One Martini backbone bead per residue (centre of mass of N, CA, C, O) as a GRO file, in nm:
protein
  229
    1MET     BB    1   0.056   0.063  -0.019
    2ALA     BB    2   0.291   0.260  -0.005
    3ASP     BB    3   0.370   0.246  -0.305
    4ARG     BB    4   0.093   0.341  -0.413
    5ALA     BB    5   0.088   0.610  -0.266
    6VAL     BB    6   0.344   0.733  -0.389
    7ALA     BB    7   0.269   0.689  -0.684
    8GLY     BB    8   0.005   0.851  -0.672
    9ASP     BB    9   0.136   1.118  -0.588
   10LYS     BB   10   0.316   1.153  -0.835
   11ALA     BB   11   0.091   1.144  -1.045
   12GLN     BB   12  -0.064   1.387  -0.938
   13GLY     BB   13   0.165   1.590  -0.982
   14ARG     BB   14   0.180   1.557  -1.292
   15GLN     BB   15  -0.123   1.623  -1.353
   16GLY     BB   16  -0.107   1.903  -1.162
   17GLY     BB   17   0.171   2.049  -1.233
   18GLY     BB   18   0.437   1.923  -1.057
   19ARG     BB   19   0.663   2.011  -1.220
   20GLY     BB   20   0.961   2.081  -1.035
   21ARG     BB   21   0.912   1.968  -0.772
   22ARG     BB   22   1.036   1.915  -0.483
   23ARG     BB   23   1.169   1.656  -0.326
   24LEU     BB   24   1.057   1.494  -0.046
   25SER     BB   25   1.094   1.396   0.248
   26VAL     BB   26   0.947   1.228   0.489
   27ASP     BB   27   0.947   1.461   0.699
   28GLU     BB   28   0.848   1.685   0.506
   29ARG     BB   29   0.582   1.552   0.421
   30ARG     BB   30   0.467   1.529   0.703
   31GLU     BB   31   0.471   1.836   0.766
   32GLU     BB   32   0.287   1.919   0.534
   33LEU     BB   33   0.039   1.767   0.638
   34ILE     BB   34   0.024   1.905   0.913
   35ASP     BB   35  -0.009   2.195   0.812
   36ALA     BB   36  -0.274   2.142   0.662
   37ALA     BB   37  -0.431   2.043   0.910
   38LEU     BB   38  -0.405   2.298   1.086
   39GLN     BB   39  -0.562   2.485   0.904
   40LEU     BB   40  -0.827   2.325   0.933
   41PHE     BB   41  -0.849   2.287   1.251
   42SER     BB   42  -0.860   2.605   1.312
   43ALA     BB   43  -1.161   2.639   1.162
   44ARG     BB   44  -1.244   2.334   1.220
   45SER     BB   45  -1.376   2.058   1.309
   46PRO     BB   46  -1.259   1.740   1.288
   47GLU     BB   47  -1.544   1.616   1.225
   48ASP     BB   48  -1.553   1.811   0.944
   49ILE     BB   49  -1.293   1.651   0.854
   50SER     BB   50  -1.122   1.500   0.596
   51ILE     BB   51  -0.884   1.332   0.433
   52ASP     BB   52  -0.947   1.470   0.163
   53ASP     BB   53  -0.900   1.758   0.265
   54VAL     BB   54  -0.603   1.724   0.335
   55ALA     BB   55  -0.501   1.626   0.063
   56ALA     BB   56  -0.589   1.877  -0.097
   57ALA     BB   57  -0.429   2.090   0.072
   58ALA     BB   58  -0.142   1.924   0.011
   59GLY     BB   59  -0.131   1.775  -0.269
   60ALA     BB   60  -0.236   1.480  -0.208
   61SER     BB   61  -0.302   1.166  -0.137
   62ARG     BB   62  -0.504   0.973   0.045
   63ALA     BB   63  -0.308   0.732   0.083
   64LEU     BB   64  -0.072   0.898   0.204
   65VAL     BB   65  -0.207   0.985   0.464
   66TYR     BB   66  -0.250   0.695   0.567
   67HIS     BB   67   0.048   0.611   0.562
   68TYR     BB   68   0.144   0.825   0.786
   69PHE     BB   69  -0.133   0.804   1.005
   70GLY     BB   70  -0.399   0.595   0.951
   71GLY     BB   71  -0.573   0.863   1.041
   72LYS     BB   72  -0.740   1.132   1.163
   73TYR     BB   73  -0.665   1.115   1.463
   74GLU     BB   74  -0.359   1.085   1.423
   75LEU     BB   75  -0.331   1.356   1.280
   76TYR     BB   76  -0.440   1.535   1.507
   77ILE     BB   77  -0.226   1.458   1.717
   78ALA     BB   78   0.019   1.547   1.550
   79ALA     BB   79  -0.066   1.844   1.526
   80LEU     BB   80  -0.076   1.913   1.826
   81GLY     BB   81   0.213   1.825   1.894
   82SER     BB   82   0.354   2.028   1.709
   83ALA     BB   83   0.246   2.286   1.842
   84ALA     BB   84   0.344   2.227   2.134
   85LYS     BB   85   0.648   2.208   2.071
   86LYS     BB   86   0.690   2.495   1.961
   87LEU     BB   87   0.593   2.641   2.219
   88SER     BB   88   0.794   2.518   2.427
   89VAL     BB   89   1.049   2.640   2.300
   90LEU     BB   90   0.964   2.947   2.326
   91LEU     BB   91   0.918   2.904   2.664
   92GLU     BB   92   1.184   2.942   2.756
   93PRO     BB   93   1.318   3.071   3.023
   94PRO     BB   94   1.442   3.335   3.139
   95THR     BB   95   1.758   3.430   3.321
   96GLU     BB   96   1.700   3.742   3.318
   97GLY     BB   97   1.587   3.960   3.540
   98LYS     BB   98   1.305   4.046   3.651
   99PRO     BB   99   1.021   3.884   3.703
  100MET     BB  100   0.834   4.070   3.525
  101GLU     BB  101   1.026   4.079   3.287
  102ARG     BB  102   1.021   3.775   3.228
  103LEU     BB  103   0.718   3.766   3.180
  104ARG     BB  104   0.710   3.958   2.938
  105ILE     BB  105   0.889   3.783   2.759
  106SER     BB  106   0.710   3.531   2.760
  107LEU     BB  107   0.460   3.671   2.638
  108LYS     BB  108   0.593   3.752   2.375
  109ARG     BB  109   0.657   3.462   2.284
  110TYR     BB  110   0.369   3.367   2.279
  111PHE     BB  111   0.282   3.579   2.054
  112ASP     BB  112   0.475   3.480   1.846
  113PHE     BB  113   0.323   3.216   1.811
  114VAL     BB  114   0.044   3.322   1.746
  115GLU     BB  115   0.143   3.471   1.483
  116SER     BB  116   0.330   3.242   1.339
  117HIS     BB  117   0.109   2.997   1.457
  118ALA     BB  118  -0.204   3.023   1.417
  119ALA     BB  119  -0.305   2.737   1.351
  120GLY     BB  120  -0.179   2.592   1.595
  121TYR     BB  121  -0.318   2.756   1.815
  122ALA     BB  122  -0.613   2.710   1.734
  123ALA     BB  123  -0.600   2.397   1.737
  124LEU     BB  124  -0.522   2.372   2.040
  125LEU     BB  125  -0.804   2.539   2.145
  126ARG     BB  126  -0.981   2.416   1.921
  127GLY     BB  127  -1.181   2.184   1.904
  128GLY     BB  128  -1.252   1.869   1.910
  129PRO     BB  129  -1.317   1.697   2.156
  130ALA     BB  130  -1.529   1.796   2.398
  131ASP     BB  131  -1.353   1.645   2.643
  132ARG     BB  132  -1.050   1.611   2.591
  133SER     BB  133  -0.964   1.325   2.561
  134GLY     BB  134  -0.689   1.168   2.592
  135GLU     BB  135  -0.439   1.277   2.397
  136ALA     BB  136  -0.553   1.558   2.351
  137GLY     BB  137  -0.582   1.634   2.651
  138GLU     BB  138  -0.282   1.591   2.725
  139ILE     BB  139  -0.165   1.811   2.545
  140VAL     BB  140  -0.321   2.055   2.654
  141ASP     BB  141  -0.250   2.013   2.955
  142GLY     BB  142   0.057   2.019   2.916
  143ILE     BB  143   0.081   2.315   2.810
  144ARG     BB  144  -0.052   2.443   3.062
  145GLN     BB  145   0.155   2.340   3.266
  146LEU     BB  146   0.395   2.475   3.134
  147LEU     BB  147   0.296   2.764   3.166
  148LEU     BB  148   0.280   2.759   3.472
  149ASP     BB  149   0.578   2.694   3.522
  150ARG     BB  150   0.689   2.948   3.377
  151ILE     BB  151   0.557   3.157   3.559
  152LEU     BB  152   0.677   3.061   3.828
  153HIS     BB  153   0.968   3.099   3.741
  154SER     BB  154   0.948   3.407   3.689
  155LEU     BB  155   0.845   3.446   4.009
  156ASP     BB  156   1.004   3.258   4.207
  157VAL     BB  157   0.816   2.988   4.227
  158GLU     BB  158   0.771   2.663   4.336
  159VAL     BB  159   0.515   2.658   4.551
  160PRO     BB  160   0.194   2.723   4.524
  161PRO     BB  161  -0.060   2.849   4.647
  162PRO     BB  162  -0.382   2.798   4.578
  163VAL     BB  163  -0.460   3.091   4.507
  164LEU     BB  164  -0.233   3.133   4.299
  165ARG     BB  165  -0.297   2.902   4.110
  166ILE     BB  166  -0.581   2.996   4.036
  167THR     BB  167  -0.504   3.276   3.935
  168LEU     BB  168  -0.313   3.183   3.702
  169ARG     BB  169  -0.521   3.010   3.550
  170CYS     BB  170  -0.712   3.239   3.491
  171TRP     BB  171  -0.508   3.408   3.329
  172MET     BB  172  -0.453   3.197   3.109
  173ALA     BB  173  -0.742   3.212   2.995
  174VAL     BB  174  -0.717   3.505   2.909
  175VAL     BB  175  -0.480   3.469   2.712
  176GLU     BB  176  -0.614   3.269   2.522
  177THR     BB  177  -0.854   3.450   2.444
  178ALA     BB  178  -0.684   3.686   2.340
  179GLY     BB  179  -0.544   3.532   2.114
  180LEU     BB  180  -0.800   3.456   1.952
  181ASP     BB  181  -0.912   3.742   1.920
  182TRP     BB  182  -0.665   3.866   1.776
  183LEU     BB  183  -0.672   3.681   1.528
  184GLU     BB  184  -0.965   3.773   1.440
  185ASN     BB  185  -0.917   4.111   1.464
  186ARG     BB  186  -0.664   4.303   1.510
  187ASP     BB  187  -0.756   4.590   1.697
  188VAL     BB  188  -0.490   4.548   1.871
  189PRO     BB  189  -0.196   4.611   1.957
  190ARG     BB  190   0.021   4.389   2.068
  191PRO     BB  191   0.180   4.551   2.286
  192GLU     BB  192  -0.081   4.648   2.427
  193LEU     BB  193  -0.191   4.370   2.501
  194GLU     BB  194   0.047   4.275   2.675
  195LEU     BB  195   0.023   4.502   2.886
  196LEU     BB  196  -0.265   4.441   2.971
  197LEU     BB  197  -0.210   4.151   3.080
  198VAL     BB  198  -0.008   4.230   3.297
  199ASP     BB  199  -0.199   4.424   3.450
  200GLN     BB  200  -0.409   4.205   3.514
  201LEU     BB  201  -0.227   4.034   3.689
  202VAL     BB  202  -0.168   4.244   3.902
  203ALA     BB  203  -0.464   4.285   3.989
  204ILE     BB  204  -0.533   3.984   4.071
  205MET     BB  205  -0.302   3.955   4.276
  206GLN     BB  206  -0.392   4.175   4.466
  207THR     BB  207  -0.664   4.046   4.530
  208ALA     BB  208  -0.555   3.768   4.625
  209GLY     BB  209  -0.382   3.888   4.865
  210ARG     BB  210  -0.648   3.941   5.046
  211HIS     BB  211  -0.687   3.602   5.072
  212ASP     BB  212  -0.357   3.558   5.082
  213PRO     BB  213  -0.056   3.588   5.231
  214GLY     BB  214   0.138   3.465   5.021
  215THR     BB  215   0.039   3.637   4.779
  216GLY     BB  216   0.083   3.908   4.918
  217ALA     BB  217   0.392   3.878   4.953
  218LEU     BB  218   0.455   3.848   4.653
  219PHE     BB  219   0.344   4.118   4.561
  220GLU     BB  220   0.532   4.293   4.733
  221ARG     BB  221   0.797   4.190   4.615
  222LEU     BB  222   0.743   4.266   4.319
  223SER     BB  223   0.702   4.567   4.370
  224GLN     BB  224   0.984   4.625   4.485
  225GLU     BB  225   1.146   4.519   4.238
  226GLU     BB  226   1.026   4.723   4.032
  227LEU     BB  227   1.131   4.985   4.195
  228SER     BB  228   1.402   4.891   4.171
  229LYS     BB  229   1.735   4.915   4.025
   0.00000   0.00000   0.00000
């Protein structure tokens, strides 16, 4: 079947004016299919997308898509995993600067991903099984846990008190929603949006600090460090 899939793909390329197209390696062809799938999954639910849709978007044969991924769900998982991996690389925590400065850098890198990998970001957060169970849920939960860990690292916090953990997860939901809204509308300059989100974090941390001494002490420390030279 693999030979027929590759042969069919080549024939399709010749018939569709594919002469002169660079021959792709296995990894390159796989990434091309994933990129095509991400574009589709970012706009529509995976349940509404067929293997034929992906094949057409990538200029490949249906059999070739099955050869590389086995089925639509496997392709969906591969697409989510690819997006999550790219985001995790970009979110390696800064090693220098004050805590809030490191957080601002991390947020900028996050939006670098949102802007440069719009399809991957949207596919990561939209669509898919309603309950996000199984591998899909693990990938999305994993990237959210990574984001939480990166934020805590930026704030120099090893083990957050419950109120701080809840507060940060609420803010992460705000950031995710802001990213999707910005991709859809782009009516707020990105630097202004990033500053707004940082200010929102400061505001909700100050509020949370009134309910939890540990979070209150962290807020005071961060405030002092921001004011110091």
